[in-house]
N, C-alpha and C positions, 0 to 999 in steps of 0.2 A: 534607568540603570542598564548598562550593557549586559547582554546575556553571557553566561559563563558556561564553560564545558564541564559538566559534572554528572555524576550518577546519583540518583536519589534512592534507588532501591537495590538491595542485595538480592541475587538470584540463588536458587538452590544448586546443588552439585551437578545437576543435569546440564546446565548451561556450560559450565567449565568443561565437562566431558564431551559436549557436543560441538566444541569449537571447530574441530576438523570437519565434522559433518556439515557445518554451516558453509565452509569453503566449497565443499562439493556440491551442495544443493543450490545455494543462492549467491555464491561468490563473495561473501563477506569475509574480510580479513581484519586484523587488528589495525586500528588507526587512532586518530586523536579522539579523546572523550567527546561525547555528543554535547551539543548545545541544548539545554533543556528549555523548551518553550513553555510547556505546561506539564505538571505532574500531580496526580492524585491517585487514589487506589483504583479508580475506574477508567482513567484516561491518561495516556502519556503521549506527548507530541515532542519529538526530538528532531534536531538537525544532525545527521550522521554522515561521516566520511563514506564515500562510495568508491571502492577500488576499481569499479568498472566505468568510471566517468569518462575515460579516454580523453578526447579533445576538450572535454568539459561541458557541463550543462549550462543553460542560459540563466545562470544565477549570479547575483541576487536579481530577483524579478518581482514586478508588481503584478499580481493577478487579483482582479476584483473578487471580493467575497461572494458576490452573487454568482460569479462564474464557477467558483469552487463548489458552491452549493449545487449548481446544476450538474457538474461533473460527478459529484458524489451521489446525487439522486439517480443518475443514469446508470450507475454500476449495478449489475445483476449477476447472479450466480445460479448454477444448477448442479445437481449431483452427477457423478460419472462412475463408470465401472472401476471399482477399487483394484480388481485383479489386473485388468487390461491397462489401467492407468490413463490411457489417452482416448477413452471412449467419448461419445457424444453426450449431450445433455440427457440425463435420465428423466428430467422433468420436461413437460411440453413447453412451459414458459419459465423464464428466469424469475427468481425472487430477488427483492431488493437486498443489497449488501448492508446498507445503513438505514437505520430508522430515521424518521424526520427529526426526532429529538437529537440524535447523534449528529445529524447534518448541521443543525442550527448551532450546536456547540463547537463542532469540529472545524467548520469552514473558516471562521475568522482566525483560528489558531494556525491552520495550515497556510492561509494567506500571509500571516505574519512571519511564519517560519520560512516561506519561500523568499521573502524580502530580506532575510538574514543569512540565507544559505550562500556558500561560495560555489564556484563552478565545479568543485570536487565533492560537493555534498548532495545528499537527497534528504527529503523530509520523511520521517517515519511516524507511524501512529500505532498505538496499542490500546484497544478498547476492551473493557470487561463488562459483560452484560449477563442477563439471566434468561433461561429458556425453561418453559414449563416441564419439558421432558428431560433435558440434559442437565439442567441446573446451571452452574457457572459456565459461560462460554466466552471465547476470545475471538476478536476480529483484529487482524494486524496486517501491516504491509508498509509500503513506501511509495513515494511519488517524486517526480521531478519534471521540469520543463526543458524541452529542447526545441529552440526556435518557436514555432507556433503549435507544437505538439505537447500534450500532457501525458506522461507515462504514469500509469497506476499499476503497481505490483501488489497482489494480494497473496499473503502467505497462509493466512487463516481466515475463515469466515464462519462465525458461529460455531467454532470448534471447541469441544470439551477439552480442558487441560489434561484430562486423564483418558484421552482417546485410545481405543483398544488397539489401534494399528501397531503401536509400539509396546503393547502389553504392559502398560504402566500400572503399578500398584499404588501410585500416589500422583497427586497433581503436579504437572510440570509448570514452572514459572519461567516463561520465555520473554519476559518484559525487556531484558537487556538485549534480546535478539529478535526484534519484531519481524524480521524477514525469514525466520526459521519456521518451517511448517511443522506443526505438531503431528498432523496426519497428512502424508504427502499427496495422496491421490483421491481426495474426497470431493473435489468440485472443480468446475471450470467457470470462467467469467465471460461476460459479454457486456454490451453497452447499448443503451437506448437514448437517442435515436441511432439506429445502425448506420445511417449515412455519415455520422461523425466518427465512426470507428475506422482506424487505419489498419490494414492487414499487417500482421506481425512481420511477415517476410519483407514487406515494403519498408517498414520501420527499421528493420535490421540492415537492409541494403543502404538506406540513407544515413543512418547514424552509427552503425556498427555495434549498437548496444543490444546485448542478448541476455537471456535468462535461461536457467536450466529447464524450467517448466513454462513454456510459452502459453499454455492454457490458462495460466493465472495472471497474464499480462494484458492490460487494455491500453491501447494508444489512441488518444482522442485528439482529433484535429479541431482546434479551437475555432478556426475560421469556419469550418463546416458546421460546427455547433451553433454558431451565430446565424449562419444561413438557414439552418433548420428552425430558427425562431425559438431556440431553447436557452438563450443566454440572458433572459430577463431584462433586456434593454441595455445591459452594461457592455462596455467594450471588452470583448473576450481576448483581444490580442495582448499577450504579455509584454510588458514594457521593462526592458533591462534598466537597472539602476546604476 
């Protein structure tokens, strides 16, 4: 059955009120309804219109599931100065963004979504998990392929829906806006192996694609990832369909 563009979950009034904020923070504007690849209370994978696609992403594209797993496994994050916003890692070493269980479930769905996306789309994810201290936490963001580079944007990483930064007295449901940060300056991201990471300035110069908070963007050179021996033997080079 062909995928349909639909929304399966209603969001609270915060999302409607935050529409203008989304434009400011991450550049999302109204577009066609998303293609729902998978939807359940704990995980949403959508194909969404990307207003910043410019000349267009390299979609639809075939990216092997094992390569997607490697990319997700390499994503790391660390805390940063909330007041300064753009500080260095507060932690000496980055922590994994995704658990192994999340990677195993997420990778084939992302691979499928990239194969269905148009040049004007990106693939988004919204994951709900649990934390012993924080309780319910959200990890969300989006990704797309541009030539042999994989762009991964993280809006939230293990973030409480009632993060104190916005002085919320209730949980925020941002499922319909996976690129909306619940708490803006909580973390920064990096990638392992570092040799596969493309400097953001270089990525901007080559593609013209920019985000408001570059500290939450990782651009992965898939050719370098293979050269570093991290692609699990699969061909990492995306094949346009």
